Each structure stands twice: as structure tokens, then as C-alpha cells.
N, C-alpha and C positions, 0 to 999 in steps of 0.2 A: 682311547687314542683317537683324537680328532684331526681333521685335515690340516689345521694350523699348528699342530704340535710338531716341534723339531724332530722328534723320533719318526713321525710319519713322513715328513718332508725329506729328511736326509738319510733315512735308513729303510723304513718299510717300503715306501713307494719305489725308489730306484732299484732295490733288490727284487721286488715283485716284478717290475717291468723287465729286468734282465732275465729272470727265471722264466717269465711268460714267453718272451720272444725267443728264448733258447729251446723252449719245449716244441715238440712236434705238434702238428695240427691235432692229432688225437689226444694229446696230453694237455693241451692249452686249457680246456675247461677244468681238468683236475687240478692243475697248478693254480688257476684263479680261485677255485673253490677252497683249496687248502689255505691260500692267502687270506681269503675272506673269513674263514673260520678262525684263523689265527688273529686277525684284526679284531673280531668280536670278542674272542676269549681274552684279549689283552686287558680289557677292563671288566669283563663279565664272565670270568672263567667258569663259575658254577652254573650260571644261567645259560651258558652255551648248550647245556643239556635240554633246557626248555625249548630253545629254538630248534634243536635237532628232533625233539619229540614232535614239534609242530610240523616240521618238514615231513617226517615219516607218516604221521597220521593223515595229513592231507594227500600225500602220494597214494596211499592205499585207499583212501576214501574215493578219490577220482577213479582209481582202477576198478573199484567195486561198482561205482555209478555206471561206468562204461560196460562192465561185465553184465550187470542185471538189465541194462537197456538192450543189449544184444541177445538176451535170453527171450525165447518165444513167449513164455508165460511168466513174466517177472512180478506180476501182481503189485506193481508200484513200488518195488523194493529199491529201485534207483532213486526215487524221491525220498524214501525213508533214509537211505544212506546220505543223501544230500543234506537233509535236515539235520541229521546227527553230526555231519561234518561241520556245518555252520555253527551248530550249538557248541561243539568242542572248541572251536576257535573263539567264540564269544566268551565262553566260560574261562578259557585261558586268559584272555585279556581282562575280563571282569575280576578274576581272582587276584591277579598281581597288581592291577591298576586301581581298583576301586574298593577292595576289602577294607583297607585302612580308613578310607573316607566314610564308609558305611558304619563301621564300628565306632568311629569318632562321633558321628551324628547320633547313633543309637545311645551312646553313653551320655550325650548331652540331654537326650530325652529321658533316660533313666534317672539322671541327676535331678531333673525337673520334677519327676514323680516320686523322688526319694527312694529309689531302688539302687542296689549295688551295681557298679559298672561291669562291663565285660573286659576281662584282662586277656590281652592277646599280644604276642610279640609282633612288632611292626613288620610288614612284608615289604621287602625291597623291590623296587620297580626295575625290571630288566630294561636295559637301554634299548631304545628303538622298537619295543614290543608293539606299539601301535602301528608302526610302518610295516613290519614284516607280517603281522597278523592280517592287516588289510590286504596285503599282497597275496597271502595264502587264501583268503576268502575269495578274492577275484579269480584265483586259479580254479577252485572247484565250481564256482558259479559259471565261469566260461565253459568248463567241461560239461556241466549239467545243461546249459543252454545249447549245446552242440556247436559252439563257436570254435572250439579247438578240440583236438583229440588229447587224451591224457598223455602226459609225459612218459615216454617209455623207460627213461633212465631215472633212477632215484637221484643220481648225481646231478642230472640236468635240472631237476626241480630244486634240489638243494642250492645249486648255483643261482637260480632265479630268486629264491627267497633270501639268501644270505649274501648276495653280491655286495661287496663292501662300499662301492661308491655311493649307493643310495640306501644303505642299511640303517643308518642311525638318524638321518635327517631328511630323507626323501630325495627327489620326488617319489611319489607312489607310482611304481611302474606296474601296469596291468599286464597279466600274462599274455593275452592275445596280441599285445603290442610288441613283445620281444621274443616270442616263442621261436620264430625263424632265426633270430640272431643267436639264440642259445645253441641251436643245432648247426647253423651255418652262418658265419659272419666273415666279412672281408676286412682286411687291414691295408692301409696305404699311408704313405708319408704325409699326404695332404690331410687325411683324417687325423693322424697322430699330431701333426703340428697345430691343427685347429683345436685339438683337445688341450694341448699345452697352453695355447692362447686363452682359451675359455677358463682353464684352471687358474691362471695368473690373474685374470679379471676378477674371478670369484674370490680368490685369496686377498686381493687388494681391497675389495669391498669389505671383507671381514676385518682385516687387520688395520687398514689405513682409515676406514670410515666408521664401521660399526663399533669397533672396540672403544675409540675415543668418545663416540656418542654415548656408549653405555656408561662411561664414567660420569658424564653430565646427568644422565637419567638416574643413575644410582645415587648421586649426590642429592638430587632434587627429592627423590622418594625417601631418602633417609632423614630428611628434615621433619621436625615435629609440626603439629598443627599451629603452634605458636610462632614458629620460625619462618614458615613458607608463606610468601605473598603470592598474589595472583600472577604477576609477570614471571616469577620463578616457577610456579606450577605449570604455566603454559609452556615455558621453555623446556621444562623437564619432560612433559608428555610429548612435545614436538621432537625432542632428542630421542625419546624411546621409540616413537613412531618411525623415525628414520633408522634407528638402530635395528629394529626387528626386520625392517625391509631389507637393509643392506646385509644383515647377518643371514637371514633366511634365503634371500635371492643369491647371496654370495655362496652359501653352501650348495644351493641348487646348481649354480654355475660350475662349481668345483666338481660336483657329481657328474654333470653332463660332460665336462672336460675329461674326467677320469674314464668315463664310459667310452668316449671316443678313442682314448689311448689304447683301450683293450678291444676296440672294434664294435662297441655298442653305440647305438644312436637313441638317446632318450629325448622325449618331447620337452618343450619349454615349460617352465613352471611359474614364471612371472612375466608380466607384460605391462610395466609401468602402471601399477594399480592406483597410484596417487593422482593420476590425471583423469580418473573415472568421473563420469557425469552424474552417476547415481550409485546406489549400493548394489544394484543388480550388475551394473557394469564393473564395479569394483571386484565382485566375485567371479567375473569372467577373466579378470586379470591377476587376482591374488591366489597363490597356491592352487594353480590350475589343476594339478593332478588330483588334489583332494576334492575340489569342486566337481570334477568329472566323475570321480569315484562315487561320491554320494548321489550324483545325478543318475548314473547307470545302475548302481546296486541298491539304492534306497528310494530315491524320488520316483523313478519310472516304475519300479515294482509296486509302489504304493498307489500308482495310478497317474502320477505326473500331472500334466496339464490336459490329459485326454478326457478326464471326467467331466460330465456335463454340469455338475454342481460346482460353482465357483467357490463355495464354502469349503468343499472337500479339497479343492486345489490349494487353497490358502492354508488349510490344515496340513496338507502334505508338505508344503513349503516350511511351515512352522516346525514340524517334526524333524525335518532334515537339519535345520539349524540348531535345534535343541541337541540333536545327536552330534552335530559338529562341535558344539561347545563341550559336551561330555567327552568327546574324543580327545580334545586338547589337554584335558587334565582332570584329576579327581578333586575338584574344588567348586564351591558355590560360585566363586568368581568366574570360572570358565562357563558354568551353566548360565549365569546372568549375561555373560558376553555373547554366548550363542543365541539366547532368547532376544537380546537387544538387537542383534543383526536380523534375526527372524522377524521381529516386529516391524522393522523398517522395510524389509523386503515385502512383507505382506501388505503394508500400507502403500508402498509404491505400486504393487500389482493391482491394488484396489482402486487406483486412480491418480496417486501422487506423481508417478513417473510421467504420465501424459501431461499433467498440469505443469510439471517442471520444464518440459520441452519448450514451453511458451515464454519462459523467462530468459533473461540475458545469460549467455553461456558461463561467464565467470561466476555468477551466483549459483549455478548448478554445481560447479566444482567446489565452491565454498561450502555449500550445504553438505556435500559428500565428505569433504575433509573434516568438517565440524563433527559429523556423526562418527567418523572413524576415530578421531582423537578422543572423544568421550568414551568410546568402546574400549580403547587401549588402556584406559585407566583401570578397568576391571581386569584386563589381561595381565597387567604389570603388578598390581597391588597384591600383597600377601593374603588379604582377607577383605570381606565386605566392609568392615568398619574402616579400614585404611582407605578403601575406595571412596567411601562417602566423604571422609575428611579431605581427601585430595580434591574431589570434585567441588567441595565447598570453597577450598582455597582458590581453585581456578576461577570461580565466579565471584571472587572478591570478598568473601565473608571473613577472611583474615587480613584484609587490607590490600592496598595496591602499592603503597610506597615502598620502594626497594632501594636501599643504599648500596654503596660500593662493597661493603663488607658482606652483605647478603648475596650480592652477585658473585663475589669470589668464592663463596661457599659452594656454589653450584658449578660455575664455569671456572675451572682451575687456571686457565690462561687464555690469552687472545688467540692462540693457536686453535683451541677447541671451538671458539666462536667462528673461526674461519672454516672449520670442518663442518659445522652446522650449515653454513652457507653452501659449501661444496655438496653436502648431502641433499640440500634442497635443489641444487642444480642438476645433479646426476640422478635424482629421482624422477626426472622428466626426460623425454627423448630429445632434448636440445642438442646434446653432444653427437649422438648418431646422425641426427638430421644435418647438423653442420658438417660432419665428416663426409656424409654422402654428397652434399652439394660441393664441398671442396674437391672431392675426387672427380666429380663430373666436370667442374670448371678446369681442373688441372689436366685431365685427359684430353680435353678439347683444345687447350691452348699451349701446352708445353710438351716437348718430346722427353722421353725417358721418365715419364711420370710414374709408371708402374714400379720401377726400381726405386724411385725416390720415396713413394708412399710405403713400399715394403720396408725400406730401411728406417723410415720414420716410425713405423709401427713397432719394429724390433727395438728401437731405442726407447720408446715409451714403455713397452712391456718389460724390458730389462731394468729400466729405472724403477718401475713399480715393484718388481720382484726384489730388487736391491733394498728398497725402502722397507718392504715387508720383512726381509731378513734382519735388517737393523732393528726394527721395532720388536720382533720376536726375541732377538738377543737382549734387548734393553729392558724388557718388562715381562713379568710372569702373568700379567692381567690379561686373561683370555676367556671371558665368560662364555659358557655353553648353555644356551637357553632352551634346549630340546630335552633336558633330562626328565621333564614331566610328561613328555609325549610317548 
């Protein structure tokens, strides 16, 4: 069950909100926890047990870390328990996410040396396991670092790990950022209404922009190497780049909005990444919660930028982005994608970033967009062979001439071409900048401006919601791109 599903929008969410606000203050967390477990079990009934096992093991690991730390002669047992806790989380993620990938590659090697393959039933990937495992790791690390006390209530920790707004598609919420909100949070009409506003914005990004763009990208990537020309290849990867941004940022907006409806305040996860001047700037703006997680729990523990050896710093950076690629999925494509970003970040730190500052600003943006578009080919393609074929097409090895029939194979209608243009527009902060300036001018020159602006916003949001409902009712096409995460 995803946020754009009619069952979620018109049954699960309204029922959960009613039950939540009818509950007493003491029962609100229990109500929200039960709703979250039901939400996860809707599509992952069997694997709900896996998540519950993760919650329980991390709860008692943190308790033991705290217990041995407060014991006079613990002989380092707190560190032992901490290492075991981290190991259990990694093994859990590794087993369900990477076993199939490893067996597949081992069988390729065995075939090459003429040995019999390993026969194993494929292991299903539990939905959202990367997100809730990373949150569990952040919890026991925060406890071990003495940044927070262990959660007294098993139900409290279960709510943190299973909270449905951010369970299947992020953002990754770190324990020390929300521990106070789990135990004590406040509700208000303003917070609730801002949550509704943010949810509608996110839903509109997903339904009205990302999904149509996905059809263009799917059509382009479905073409064979003999069918796709360079213009179609560039249009396809442009559409996918916009799709993944509006899809992912849309889900983050919906998660932030849902959190506000239940009294939680989650941090922002995207900040117009496609206006970045270099790859380092891009990663400050793209999937911010993941970037901060790797910075705090991997990069800094490795030594970060504190090491006197620049070689070690560059190695730390490279390791982080290798792991970032591995985190995104069990595929060589994701590994190459992570290494690709890592290489450019290392090159930029080694001197390219300083050199880039001296050139004309538009060229800085063009360089960044070019690198990002190339990297998304590996992210979107099914395998490395398809990636290479698509890249060859982008650089004209299959020709440049595109007739109307070829164009119609990728872009189904003029409406879709308009959506590409809208995607390019809303991927920049032009609209919020214009909106702010309009507000400032109106407030200084017209009376009754606040009421007018409020009504205008209500009309726009209501129209967007109406269009979303129409599209949801008219089509079953609703791609979910996080199933590999």
C-alpha cells in the first residue's frame, strides 16, 4: 500500500486520523503503532515478523549497552554488545537484499570454470528494509555514543522504526532527531493544515508530474539499440531524471506532511538538487537524510576530513559512495552508479571544484547536469549491457535523425511534452521565488492581501487534489521505484 493508492487515500489515512485523534494522549502512540504495523503488513504480511525481530533485537541491544556501561567493571562489554548489534542489523540487510545477487554472480563464475551452479530459491526483498535497518542502526549508535538514553518502552522504539509515513520510502529519520517527539509531541490546527498542504504538494508531484514522465522514460528505455536515436535517448534520460526527482521528493513531501498530521516534524530531504553547481553541492541537496546518515555513521567514523593524509580522506569519500551505491540495490549497476559519483567527488575535492569556480556559472550547472544524467543511465537500466547500449545511443552511435514516428514511440502526446517542460520549471526554485515576491508586493500595496493569498492557495491545492483524484481514477499506471531499496 503506497501513498498514491486509493485504498490509502480514501480508507486507511482517514480512518487512522479519526482513530488517532479520538485516542487519549496515552493511547495515541499505540494507535499510531498499530496503524503502522497494519500498513506494513498489507503488502508484507510474512515479513512483518522480520521487522518486529529487528525492533526487538535493537531494543534489547541498546538496553544491554546502557546496562554494561553503568556497571563498574564492564570490561568493554558495552562495546561488544554494540558491535554485535551492528552486525545483526547488517546481516539482516545483507541476507535479504544481497544473497540473490551474490549467488547469481557465483553461479556465473562457476559456469565459467565448468562447475555445477548453486541452486537456491530466490529470497524476497522485504519492502523498506534498507530504510528501517538504517534507522535501527542510528538508534544503537546514538545510544552507544551517549547522545541519547535507550528508549524505555519497546512500543516507543517500535513506533520509531515502523512509523508508516517514512517506512517504505524515507526520509531516513535518525533517532536523536525524533526521540522527544515520540515521547512528547504537540498538535495544532496550523501544523495539521500545513501537513495537508505538504501532502497534496507531494501527491501532485507524484501523480501529475512523475508518473507521466515515467511513461516517457519507460518508452525510451524499452526501445532496442536499433530503434533509439540520440535525441530520443537524451529525452528519455531527461524524463527519468525528472521522474525520479519528482517521485522521490514527492514521497518525501507526503511523508513530511503525514508526519505533521500526527504531530511529528521531519527534516527536509530535497532542496532543488538540479540547480547544484557541482557534485558535492548536488549531494547536499539530494536525499539529504541519506547523505547525513552516511556522513555521521560512516564518513566521520572512518576519519572524515580530519585525517592529515589527503589520500586517506579521498579514500574515505570513495568508500562512502561505494556503500551508497550498494545501499540502493543489489546490482552491478548500482555499484557502478555509486562509484561514478564517488570518482567525481574525489576529483572535485582534489582540485576540480576550485577550478570550476573560476568559470561562468551556467557552465558549472551544465557540467553537474551532464554528470548526473550520465549516472542516471546506470540507475535506470536493468543491467550493465543495457546501460552501455543506451549511453552509445546518447552519443550518436545509433544516429541522430529522428522522424515523427520515432518521436511518437517515446512521447505519446503533446501533453507529455508539456509535462517535461513543467518538470524542468518546477525542478528549479522559480515558482517559490515568484510566489514570495508576489506576496511581498501584494502585502505592501493592497489591503486584504492575506485573505486573498490564502483563498488563492486553497483554490490551487484543491485543483491539484481534484486532478490527482481524476488521474488515479483514470489509470492504474503508478510505478513504485523503491522496491529495490
